[in-house]
N, C-alpha and C positions, 0 to 999 in steps of 0.2 A: 511137290512131292511126287507127283507122277512125272518123270522126265528123264532124259538119257545122256550119258557121257560116252555113248558108243562110238562117236566119230573121232575120238582121239587117234593120233598116230600110235602104233604099237609101243614105241619106246616111251611115249608120254604116259600111256596107261601103266606101263611097267614101273615108272617112277612113282606114280600115285599109289599103286598096290604095295610097293616097297615101303612107302612112307606110312601107310596104314598098318602094315604088318609090323613095322618097327615100333610103332606106338603100342601095339598089342604085346610084343615081345618084351618091351621095357618093364612090364609088370607093375608099373606104378598104379597106385590106387586112383582111379579116375571115376567120375560120376557116371551112373548108368544112363542118365538122360542129359543133364546139364549142371553146371556149377551152382547156379543160384537157387534152383527150385527142385533139386533132387528129393528133398525132404518135405515137399509140399503135402499137407494133409496128414503128416505123421502125428500131429497132436490130436487127431480125431475130429477137428473142427471142419465143417463143410468148406470146400474150396472149389474154385473154378479155374481151369487151365485152358488157355487158348493155344491152338496149334496152327502155325502158319507154315505151310509147305510150299515148295516151289524150287525151280532151278536157281533163281537168284543170280542171273548171269548178265549184268551185275544186279545186286540189290540196289533199290533207289528209294527216294522219299515217298513215292506212292505206296510202296510196300509198308513203310514205317507208319505213314498216316493211317492206312487201312487198319493196321494192327492196333494202333493207339485208339482209334475211334471205336473199334470192336471191344477193346478192353473196357472203355468207359461205358459204352451202351449196354453191355451185358454183365457188368460188374465182375470182370475177370480179375483174378488175383495175380495172374502172370500170363505172358505170351511167350511161347518158345518157337523160334524159327528153326525149321528143319530142312536144310538144303538137301536136295535130292542127290542120291548117289549115282545111279544109272537109270534115269527115267526112260521108261519103255517107249513113250510116244515121241521121243527125240533120238531114237537109235540111229537115224540116218542124217542127223544134223550135227554140226560141229558144236561141242560144248566145252567151255573152259574147265580145266582140271578141278577136281573136287577140293583139293587143299586150298587153292586160291579163292574159290567161291566161299568156302567156309571161313577163311580169314577175312574176306570182305564183309561177311555177315557179322562177324564178331566186332569188327571195327564200327559198323553201322549202329549196333545196339548198345554198345558199352556205356553210353551216357544215360540210358534209361533203366532205372533200377527194376522196372516191371518187365523188362525184356531179357531174354537170353537166347543162346544158340545151342543146338544139339547136333552132334556128329553121328547120331544114331544110324541114319540111313547109309551114310558113307562107310561107316565101320562095318555095317552088316554085310556089305558086298552083294553082288548079283543084281538082278533087275529090281528097280524100285517100285513097290506097290503100296498104296496108301493103307490097305487093309493090314498089311504086315506091321506097319509102323503103329497103327492104332492098337493092334493086339499087344505089341511090345509095351506101349505106354499104359494100356489098361492093366497089364500084368504088374508093372512096376508100381503104379500108384494105388493107394487104398480106395475102397469104394466111395469114401466120402469126398473124393476128388472127381468132379464132373468134367468131362473132356468136351471142348468145343473146337471143331475143325473149321478153320476160316478159309474160304475159297471164293472164287468168282461165281457170280450167278450163272454165267454161261456154262461153267463146268458142272455146277449142280444140276442144270437142266438135263445133263446126260449121265447123271450119277448112277442110274440103274444099269448102265453098261460097264461100269467099272468092275474090276476083278473082285469077286465075292462081295458084291454090293449088299446082299442080304445080311452078311455078317457085319458089315460096317454100320448098318442101321442100329445095331445093339451096342456098339462100342462108343459112339459119340453123338453129340448134337452137331448140326451143321449150320454155320452162319454163311448165308449166300450174300456176298457183297455185290451191289450193283455198281456198274461202271458206265462212263459216258457211252450212250448208244445201245446199252443192253440192260434190261430189267427182267426179272422173273415174273411172267404174267400170271394172273390169277388162274387162267386155264391150265398153264403148265404146273402150277402148284397143286391143283386138283388132280392132275394126271399122276404126278409123283406120289401123292397121298394114296391114290388107288393102286399104284404099282408096288408100293413098299411101305415099311413102317418107319421111314426116315422122319426124324424130328428136325425140321428145317426152319430157321428164322432168317428173315431178310433184313439187310442193313444197307441203307443208302448212305454212302460216304461222300465227303467233299470231292468234287470232280477234279482229278489230277490226270490229265491226258498224257501220262508218261508210261513208257514201256521199256523193258530191258533191251528189246531189239532196236528201239529208237536210239537208246544210249550207245549201243554197239556201233550203229551206223554213224552216229555223230563222231565218235572217236575215229572210226575208219576214214572219215572225211576230213579229219583234222580240226573238227569243231569242238567247242568247249561243252563239258557236261557239269561244270561247276554249278552248285545250287540245285542240281537235279538229283544228286546223291550226296551223301555225307562227305565233308571235306577230306577226311582220312581215306575214304574209299576212292575218291577222285585222285588223290595223291598216289595211292597204291596202284591204280590202273596205269597212271603215267609211268611210275617207277618200274613196273613189271612189263610195260610195253603191250598190255592187253588190248585186243580188238583192232590193232592197227592193220594187221594183215588182211582183215575182212574187206578192205578197200579193193 
């Protein structure tokens, strides 16, 4: 969710902006958040919604396993993946177009009825900040829907430096996912508690040493990423010729 599309060539960005604007101009009734869970909590019953943000360039099985284990551990009714539109911390890096990352996410989650994908950040335009997304979600869903933002423990360790972090503390609970080589120490937890009102829960997930950057490098080197991401995503990457030029 925090991440950037800023390194596209100007014509590439123009194509993406035109595609997004075209969807808006079409005037078709489309969900405010996502197809499957737009009405979550509308019946007044308590519900829990997980939010999985990231660049997803590309999405891989590590992302999916993390979301599924968080769903199970915290009793989440659903998890929505929100690909970043223009992430600020990646302004000087090359990032695959928003439409293609969104499509890969949709392919990856379609077989899990508890998952869906939202184009909320991409359609909003401008730089992507987590606080804006959480505000939008909090406005859309009734108060009986509790929001859980799922992110890495390393990111949570620096959460007080995020844009309007004080506001985020009142919008959602945070699930800090540990990964190989990184865990949120008790000392860091205490420091965060002293610096803010964040409600942070830790979750140790099955170690999957997979990263999007590793997948991109593998493709650039002509190596297989089959079984490291969903089959349809792998086929899409091949068909679109993604990441080859990074060699």
